[in-house]
C-alpha positions in Angstrom: -7.3 -2.8 9.9 -10.9 -3.6 7.8 -11.7 -4.3 11.1 -11.3 -1.4 12.9 -12.6 0.7 9.9 -16.0 -1.0 9.5 -16.1 -0.4 13.7 -15.4 3.0 13.4 -17.8 3.5 10.6 -20.6 1.6 12.8 -20.1 3.6 16.0 -19.8 7.2 14.2 -22.9 6.7 12.3 -24.8 6.2 15.5 -24.1 10.0 16.3 -27.0 11.9 16.3 -25.2 15.0 17.0 -27.2 16.6 19.8 -24.2 17.2 21.5 -25.1 15.9 25.1 -21.8 14.6 25.3 -19.8 18.0 25.5 -21.4 19.0 28.7 -19.1 16.1 30.6 -16.4 16.3 28.3 -13.7 17.1 30.4 -11.2 17.9 27.7 -13.5 20.3 25.6 -13.6 23.7 28.6 -9.2 22.9 29.2 -9.2 23.0 25.1 -10.7 26.6 25.2 -13.9 25.0 24.1 -12.8 23.6 20.6 -15.1 21.4 19.6 -12.8 19.0 17.8 -11.2 18.3 21.2 -14.7 17.3 22.6 -16.7 14.1 22.4 -18.7 15.0 19.8 -16.0 16.5 17.8 -14.3 13.3 17.9 -17.6 11.8 16.5 -18.2 13.9 13.7 -14.4 14.0 12.6 -14.0 10.3 13.2 -17.4 10.0 10.8 -15.9 11.7 7.9 -12.6 10.0 8.6 -14.1 6.5 8.5 -16.2 7.3 5.3 -12.5 8.6 3.5 -11.0 6.0 4.6 -13.2 3.3 3.6 -12.6 4.1 -0.1 -8.9 3.8 0.0 -7.9 7.3 0.7 -5.2 8.1 3.3 -6.3 11.3 5.4 -3.5 14.0 4.9 -4.8 16.5 7.9 -3.7 15.9 10.9 -6.3 15.1 13.3 -4.2 12.7 15.8 -4.2 15.5 19.0 -7.7 15.2 19.1 -8.0 11.6 19.8 -4.6 11.2 21.5 -6.2 14.1 23.8 -9.1 11.8 24.6 -8.9 10.5 28.3 -10.9 7.4 27.7 -13.0 8.2 30.9 -16.5 7.0 29.4 -18.2 10.5 30.6 -19.7 10.9 27.2 -21.6 7.3 27.5 -23.5 8.0 30.7 -25.3 11.1 29.3 -25.4 9.5 25.1 -29.3 8.8 24.2 -27.5 6.7 21.3 -25.9 4.9 23.6 -22.6 5.2 21.9 -19.0 6.1 23.6 -16.8 8.6 21.6 -13.9 7.0 23.6 -14.4 3.9 21.8 -14.2 6.0 18.7 -11.0 7.7 19.4 -9.2 4.2 20.5 -10.2 3.2 16.7 -8.5 6.3 15.4 -5.5 5.9 17.5 -5.5 2.9 15.9 -5.8 3.9 12.6 -3.2 6.6 12.9 -0.6 4.2 14.2 -1.5 2.2 10.8 -0.6 5.2 8.7 -4.3 5.7 7.6 -3.9 9.5 8.8 -1.2 11.9 9.4 -0.5 12.5 12.7 1.7 14.6 15.0 5.6 15.0 14.5 6.0 15.7 18.3 3.4 13.2 19.3 4.7 10.5 17.3 8.2 10.9 18.9 7.1 10.9 22.4 4.3 8.1 21.5 7.7 6.0 20.1 9.8 6.8 22.9 7.4 5.3 25.2 6.3 2.1 22.9 10.3 1.5 22.3 11.2 2.1 25.9 8.9 -0.7 27.0 9.4 -3.2 24.7 13.2 -2.9 25.8 13.1 -2.7 29.5 9.7 -3.6 29.9 9.0 -0.1 31.5 8.3 3.4 29.6 11.1 4.8 32.0 14.1 2.1 31.9 13.8 2.1 35.8 14.5 -1.6 37.3 16.5 -1.6 40.4 14.3 1.6 41.4 10.7 0.4 41.0 11.4 -2.5 43.7 12.8 -0.7 46.4 9.7 -0.2 48.0 9.9 -4.2 49.1 13.3 -4.4 50.5 13.0 -5.9 54.2 9.4 -7.6 53.4 8.6 -11.2 53.4 7.3 -13.1 50.3 6.6 -17.1 49.5 8.7 -17.5 46.6 6.4 -20.5 45.8 3.2 -18.9 46.4 1.1 -19.1 42.9 -0.2 -15.7 44.3 1.3 -12.9 42.5 1.3 -9.3 44.1 1.7 -7.1 41.4 2.3 -4.0 41.1 2.9 -3.0 37.1 5.3 -0.3 38.5 2.2 2.1 38.2 2.7 3.9 41.8 6.5 4.1 41.7 6.4 5.5 38.0 4.4 8.7 39.1 7.1 10.5 41.0 9.0 10.8 37.6 6.1 11.2 35.3 4.5 14.2 37.5 8.5 15.6 37.1 8.0 15.1 33.2 4.9 16.9 33.0 5.8 19.5 34.9 9.0 20.3 32.7 6.8 19.9 29.5 4.4 22.7 31.1 7.3 25.1 31.9 9.3 24.7 28.6 6.6 23.7 26.4 7.0 21.6 23.2 10.4 22.4 23.1 11.5 20.1 25.7 9.2 17.2 24.7 10.7 17.1 21.1 14.0 17.5 22.6 13.6 14.6 25.0 12.1 12.5 23.0 14.5 13.0 20.0 17.4 12.1 22.3 16.3 9.2 23.8 14.9 7.3 20.6 18.3 8.0 19.3 20.1 7.0 22.2 17.6 4.7 23.6 19.5 3.9 27.1 19.6 7.8 27.5 16.1 7.2 29.5 17.4 5.9 32.4 18.1 9.1 33.4 14.8 9.5 34.6 15.8 8.2 37.7 16.8 10.9 38.6 13.6 13.4 38.1 11.7 11.4 40.9 11.5 13.6 44.0 12.9 11.9 47.1 9.7 12.9 49.4 7.2 11.8 46.6 9.3 8.5 45.8 9.1 7.8 49.7 5.0 8.5 49.8 4.4 6.1 46.8 6.6 3.1 48.2 5.0 3.6 51.6 1.6 3.4 50.3 2.8 -0.1 48.7 3.9 -1.2 52.1 0.3 -0.2 53.4 -1.1 -2.2 50.4 0.9 -5.1 51.4 0.6 -5.0 55.0 -3.4 -5.1 54.5 -3.0 -8.1 52.2 -0.5 -9.4 54.9 -2.7 -9.2 57.8 -5.7 -10.7 56.2 -3.4 -13.9 55.6 -2.4 -14.1 51.9 0.7 -15.1 50.8 2.2 -13.9 48.2 5.3 -14.0 45.9 6.9 -11.0 44.3 9.1 -10.8 41.5 11.6 -7.4 42.2 13.4 -6.4 39.3 12.1 -8.8 37.0 8.7 -7.5 37.4 7.2 -5.8 34.4 4.8 -2.7 33.2 1.7 -4.5 32.3 1.8 -2.2 28.8 -1.2 0.3 29.5 0.7 3.2 27.6 1.2 1.2 24.3 -2.4 -0.1 24.1 -3.8 3.3 24.9 -1.3 4.7 22.0 -3.0 2.4 19.7 0.1 0.0 19.1 -1.9 -2.7 18.5 0.9 -5.3 17.3 3.4 -4.2 20.0 0.3 -4.9 22.6 0.1 -7.7 21.5 3.7 -8.8 21.4 3.9 -7.1 25.0 1.4 -9.1 26.3 2.3 -12.2 25.4 5.3 -12.0 27.0 4.6 -11.0 30.1 1.8 -13.9 30.5 5.1 -16.3 29.5 7.3 -14.8 32.3 4.3 -14.8 34.6 3.7 -18.9 33.8 7.1 -19.6 33.9 6.9 -18.2 37.2 4.1 -20.8 38.2 2.0 -17.8 38.9 -2.2 -18.5 38.5 -3.6 -15.7 40.3 -2.3 -11.6 39.7 -3.3 -9.7 42.6 -3.0 -6.2 41.1 -2.8 -2.7 43.2 -4.3 0.1 40.8 -7.5 0.5 38.6 -5.6 0.6 35.2 -3.9 -2.3 35.9 -7.1 -4.1 36.6 -8.8 -3.4 33.8 -6.0 -3.8 31.2 -5.4 -7.4 32.5 -9.0 -8.2 33.1 -10.5 -7.1 29.9 -8.1 -6.8 27.2 -5.0 -9.4 27.8 -7.7 -12.2 27.4 -8.3 -10.5 23.6 -4.9 -10.8 22.2 -3.8 -14.1 24.4 -5.5 -16.7 23.7 -3.4 -18.8 26.6 -4.1 -16.1 29.3 -6.0 -17.8 31.6 -4.6 -16.3 34.8 -6.9 -15.2 37.6 -6.8 -11.2 37.8 -7.9 -9.8 41.4 -8.3 -6.7 42.9 -6.2 -6.4 46.1 -9.5 -5.6 48.0 -11.0 -8.2 47.1 -8.6 -10.3 49.0 -9.1 -8.1 52.2 -10.0 -9.6 55.2 -12.6 -6.4 56.4 -12.7 -7.8 59.6 -9.0 -6.4 60.5 -11.0 -3.0 60.0 -12.7 -0.7 62.7 -14.8 2.5 62.3 -13.0 6.0 62.6 -14.5 9.2 63.4 -14.8 12.1 60.9 -15.7 12.3 57.3 -13.9 11.6 54.2 -14.8 12.8 50.5 -14.2 9.8 48.1 -12.6 10.8 44.3 -14.0 7.8 42.3 -11.4 7.1 39.7 -13.2 6.6 36.3 -12.1 3.2 35.7 -13.8 2.2 39.4 -17.0 4.3 38.4 -17.3 3.3 34.9 -14.6 0.8 33.5 -15.1 -1.9 35.8 -18.7 -3.1 35.7 -20.3 -2.7 38.9 -17.3 -2.5 41.4 -18.7 -0.7 44.3 -16.2 -2.6 46.6 -14.1 0.3 47.7 -17.0 2.5 48.3 -18.2 0.1 50.6 -15.2 -1.1 52.5 -14.5 3.1 52.8 -18.1 3.9 54.0 -17.9 0.7 56.8 -15.1 2.4 58.4 -16.2 6.2 57.7 -18.4 8.7 57.2 -18.3 9.3 53.7 -19.0 12.1 51.9 -19.1 12.5 47.9 -18.1 15.3 45.5 -21.0 17.2 43.0 -20.1 14.8 40.2 -20.3 11.0 41.7 -20.9 7.5 40.9 -21.6 6.6 37.2 -20.8 10.8 36.7 -17.6 11.3 38.5 -15.2 13.2 36.9 -11.7 12.6 36.0 -8.7 13.6 37.3 -6.7 14.5 34.0 -4.1 12.2 34.4 -4.0 10.0 31.3 -3.2 13.6 29.6 -0.6 14.3 31.5 2.7 13.2 29.4 1.2 14.5 26.0 -1.3 17.2 27.2 0.4 18.4 30.1 -1.6 22.1 30.3 -5.4 20.1 29.6 -4.8 17.5 32.2 -3.8 20.1 35.1 -6.5 22.3 34.0 -8.9 19.3 34.7 -7.0 18.4 38.1 -7.1 22.0 39.1 -11.2 22.0 38.4 -11.8 18.4 40.0 -9.3 19.5 43.0 -12.0 22.4 43.8 -15.1 20.1 43.8 -13.4 18.0 46.0 -12.5 20.5 48.2 -16.1 22.2 48.4 -16.8 19.0 50.6 -15.1 20.5 53.4 -14.7 16.7 55.1 -11.4 15.8 57.0 -9.7 14.1 54.6 -9.7 13.0 51.0 -9.4 9.9 49.5 -9.0 7.8 45.9 -7.3 4.8 45.2 -5.7 5.6 41.6 -1.8 6.3 41.7 -2.7 8.5 38.7 -5.8 10.2 40.3 -3.4 10.8 43.7 -0.5 12.1 41.4 -2.5 14.8 39.6 -5.1 15.8 41.8 -2.1 15.6 44.7 -0.4 18.9 43.2 -4.0 20.6 44.3 -5.2 18.8 47.1 -3.6 16.7 50.2 -5.2 13.3 48.9 -4.4 10.1 50.8 -4.6 6.9 49.3 -7.6 4.3 50.3 -5.0 1.8 51.3 -2.9 4.5 53.8 -6.5 5.3 55.5 -7.6 1.6 56.0 -3.9 0.6 57.8 -5.1 3.4 59.7 -8.3 1.9 60.4 -7.3 -1.5 61.4 -7.1 -3.0 64.4 -3.5 -4.3 64.2 
């Protein structure tokens, strides 16, 4: 923990309290302009926390909600004259909370522990296995291929997690507390989550994965698939600050891949790409697998230009988290006239999705604001490529996954 405390002090001390970050922090306005829920507020509180923790004190005041509501979108970094990232401070404080250096919300603690426990036991947060592999029925894979088609369950879990968020908004903290208490006591009960997914939504996300598979197949890529053995990547465990559990889980996933003869992992969403490309190597010394975004495998010769225009919502991790990754825009621009909303590129706006489970009301307000921006462009379609973005924005606007749009633009 000393390393985290030292780093927290180092980053927080650089804050000059200018407030530029508040102008772009997506959680500030939805949290009723309470400064503690802004990037600057998190920096200032982090500065005081680092001082007290450094001298051996345990902070009794619960500040965890301020840091767990941070979306990790890195918008603050783009405008900071000191070039510091309030999102990193949030990551560091979450780790300190888990280590017991500062108090935390009982409700948040129960939900976080539920997510971690179910993931560690069932290899995904919802305890689903058969349900997450249904999308691939009838498709052909190559068992001996060292190139793995890896969904991580991200698309498939969206209908279930969206329902959980909606229930929390409707019934408030009582529902989430009762749910977390039940699942933590009877872990197997998480399997009732399979009843929460609306069939139309399940079918939509399963269809998206088939579109990604078809694009790769038409590009001549031979892929293997793990079916019901496919694990969740562990994104929540890492984001919630459970460092030791994430190390253990990432090692387990790596061992599984290697035992199957996998040498390259083809991922289908930005969150999994960022986690496996940048975070896995930090915690698993033997992680030497190649991580590839599926668009990098795409044969662009199978695409043809279409009439009409599209508005492109760039996910935060594509615009800011994965360095200089312009391929999604390049491909989309090659097949259609692309319109960009007012906030785009490095200044793109978050969809609010990462707050969907712990802070659904904040996530809802962020999503509504971003949806209004996308609608203003008045294009024929709105397109994105992150399942979390599509799930949260899709409540307010009709939005198409990039893979589905590209399927419609193929020569096949």
